[in-house]
N, C-alpha and C positions, 0 to 999 in steps of 0.2 A: 928395779922396775924401770921400764922405759917410759918416755913421756906419754906415749899413746895409751899406756895402761893406767893413767892418772885416776885415782879413786874419786868416786862421786859421793856427795853427802847422802847420808841415810836419814830418812824420816821414819820413826817408829810408828806403825799403824795403831790407831786407838782400838781398844777392845771393850766391849760392853760386858756387864755382869752375865747376861744370858749367854754370850759367846764363850766367855771363860768357863762357865759351868758346863756348857755342852762339851767342851774339849777336856775338861778336868773334873769329871763327876766324882764327888767323894764316895768312898766305898760304903756300902750298906753295913748294917750292924755286924753281921757275921763276918763279912770281908774285912771290916775295920778291926775286929778283934784278932783276926788272923794276921793282918798287917802289923798291928802293934806287937804281937808275939814274935813275928819274924824280925822286926826291928830290935826288940829286946834281946833276942838270942844272938843276932848278928853283932850288935855293939858290945856284947860281953864275951865274944869268942876271940881267942888269941890268933895272931897271924900264923898260918901254917908254915910260912917261910919268911925269914928276915935276914937279909944279907947286906950289911951296911958299909962294907968295904972300908972300914976304919975311919969313917967320916963323923963319928959321934961328936968329936969336939967342934967340928964345923957347924953341926946342927944346933949348937948352943948359940950361935950367932944368927943363923937364918935357915929356914927350910922353904924350898920351892918345890912343891909337890905336884906331880902330874898323875892323873888317874887313867891308867891304860885300860882299854876295852877291846880285845880281840884283833887289834891291828898292829902287829910287830913292825911293819914297814913305816907306820906313822911314828912310832917311838924311835926307830933308828934315825929317821930324818930329824926328829926333834932333838935327840941327843947331840947330833952333829951341829945343828944350828945354835942350840943353847950354848955349847962349848965355844962356838965361834964368836957369838955376839953378846951373851948375857954376862954381865960383870959378876953376878952371884952364881955362876955355873957350878961351883963346888958344892953349893947347897941344894942342888937338884937331886930329886929322888923319885923313883917310879913306884907307885902303889898300883898293884894289878887287880883290877875288878873284873877281869875277863870271865865269861861264863862258858868258855870252851877250853878244855884241858890242853889241847895241842897249842892253842894260842898262849896259854900261861907258860908252857914249856919253852916256846920260842922266845917269848919276851924275857923270861928268866935267863935263858942261855945268852941272849943278846946283852943283857945287863952285865952278866959275868964277863963276857969277852971285852966289853967296853969299860969295865971297872966302875959301873954306875950302881949306887945303892938301890936295892930292890926289896920290896915288901909285898908278899902275896896277901891280899885281903881274904878274910873268911868267905866261904861260899855265900853268895848274895842272891837270895831268892826273890828279891824285889825287881821291879822293871823300870826302865826309862828314867824319868826324873826322880822317882823315889830311890832307885838303885844308886844313882849318882850322888844325890843329896846325902843319903845315909853313909855312903863310902867316905864322904868328907867328914861327916860326924864321927865316924870310926877313927879317922886320923886325928881329929881335934881332941877326942876323948882318950884315945889309947896310945898314941905315938908322941904327939907334941908335948904333953906334960912331962915326959921323961927328960926333955932337953930344955924346956923353957926358952925358946928362941926369942931374940930381940925383934925379929921380923919373920913373918910366915905368910904363905899364900899358896894359891892353887891355879894351875893352868890345865886346860883340856889337852888331850893327846893329839888333837888336830890343829894346834895353833903353834906358829913358828916365828921366832924373831928373825927379821931380815936385815937388821942394821944394829950397830952397837947400842946397847940398852942397859941401864942400871935401875933396878927397882928401888934401891935405897935412895938414889938421887931423886926419883919421881916422888918418893914419900917424904922427902925432907920437910919437917914441920907438920906432917899430916899423920893421922892415925889410920885412915882408910884410903886405898887407891884401887881403882878398877873400872871395869866397863859396866855402866849403869843400865838397868832395864826399868822402864816405866810402863810396860804393857800390863797394867793391872787396873781394874776399876776402883780400887781403894783410893779415896780422895787423898791426894798428896803422896801416895805410896810410891816407893821405888825400892830396888834391891840391887846388889852387885851380882852380875852374872858369875856363877861359880867357876866358869872356865877361864876367868882372868880377874882375880881379886887378891888383894894383899892387905895385911893387917899389922899394926904395931903389936908386939908380943904381949903387952900389958892387957890386951883384950881377951887373952886366954882365961883371965879370971872370971869372965862372964860365961854364962851357959849358952854358948853359941849353938845355932841350929840351922843347918844348911838344907834341911828337907823342904819340900814344897809346903806352902801354907794354904789349906782350904779355907780357913777363916778369913784370910785377907786376900784370897784369890791371886796367889803368886806362885810362880814356878820354883824350881830348885834354887835355894838361897833365900827364898822369901821368908823362911822361918826366922831369919835374923831381923826382920822388920820390927816386931814388937820388942825384941830384947836389945837391939842396938841401933839400927838405922833410924828409927822413928825419933829417937831422943838425942842423937849425937849432934854436936855443934857443927854446923855446915862449914865452918872455917877449918875443920879438921879433916875434910874430905877432898880428895882430888879425883875427878872423873876422867877416864881415858876418852880420847876422840875416836868415835866409830865412823868408819866410812865404808862404802862399797866399791869393789873392784870388778869391773865388768869383764866377763870372758865370753858370754853368749850374746846372741842377737835379740833375745826377747826381754821381757820385763819381770820374769819370775825371780824373786829374791834368792831362792835356793838353787835354781837351775841355771841362772845367767850371771850370778855374781858370787864373789868371795867377799869376806869381810876383812877389813884392815883395822886393827885395834892398836893405836899408837905405834905403828910400824910393824906389828906382828900380823902375819897372814893367818887368818882363820878359815879353814876349809868348810866347816859346818857339816853335820850329819855323817861324819866318818864312821860312826857306829851303825849306820844304816837302820836307825830306829824308825825312820820314815822312808818309804819306798822312793828311790831316786831314779827317775826315768832316763836320765842322761848320765853316761859315764864321764866324769870330769877328770879322770886320772891324768890324761895327757896335759891338760891345762895346769893341774897341780904340779906335776913334775917339772914342767917348763919354768914355773915361777920359783920353785925350790932350787932348781939348778942355777938360776940367776943369782941367788943368794949363797949358794953352797960352796963356792971356791974350788980350788984345784983338787982338794982331797975329799970331795963330796962322795957319799955312798952311792953304790950302783944297786938300786933297790927297785924291784918290780912291784908295782902297785896292783893289788886286787881291785876289781871294779868298785868305784865309789861315786 
């Protein structure tokens, strides 16, 4: 990144109980029963496709899981930059949570060509935060116990390393590392954003929960507040530094800024769960090309 693109500090806006509940209304009884049934069925369904490319032994050391969702061009760039910059790149694996069949086919074909481990998650009938949170729960409960990795973690499909980076080095002497979120009215509450969070493998012995928490008014990842975050020794945690990188002229966090998380570029809203009035593709590609090197992919971005 050039000097004029220097990131600016991010202040997380406060949120009241009323605001959180307006945006995250818990399902009524009938919908709640339907939600629980769908979660139960999803978590107990086997992966329809699992192509590990002979990496089983590597996964006993570490697993760095990305959750893909309908954007093969994002995964292609992420594969390239992970291989270029991430010390643990051999532990990288794509879990496909896409709800479009053609996207799953494209991402699976890409992973085959790039010799990247690929697992298609079962059909996920949940939406937005619930869908992503339960996708991570599926990985924790169905995949990771097979290998018992010493280190594991999750990244979103729209976050990219832009400089040399080692998860293991960042976690030295720590049990948790990641991007913290405090946008909850729960007193003292916080949780790691599930798009950039890493854990010591010993924590798999706990019943981790990456789903949103209605009880504690937290987004995806907040389910871990009562089972892990609330009681863990602060000395065992390392939080990433979150900054904003301006690309627009206004002051809207989603329309005029990208996020920088300890040197990783986070696009935000790549899954288009929130309507994006401005196509940011040109800015994204320009930043990725700065980091991509001479062998970077030639990928056309769909509007984002």
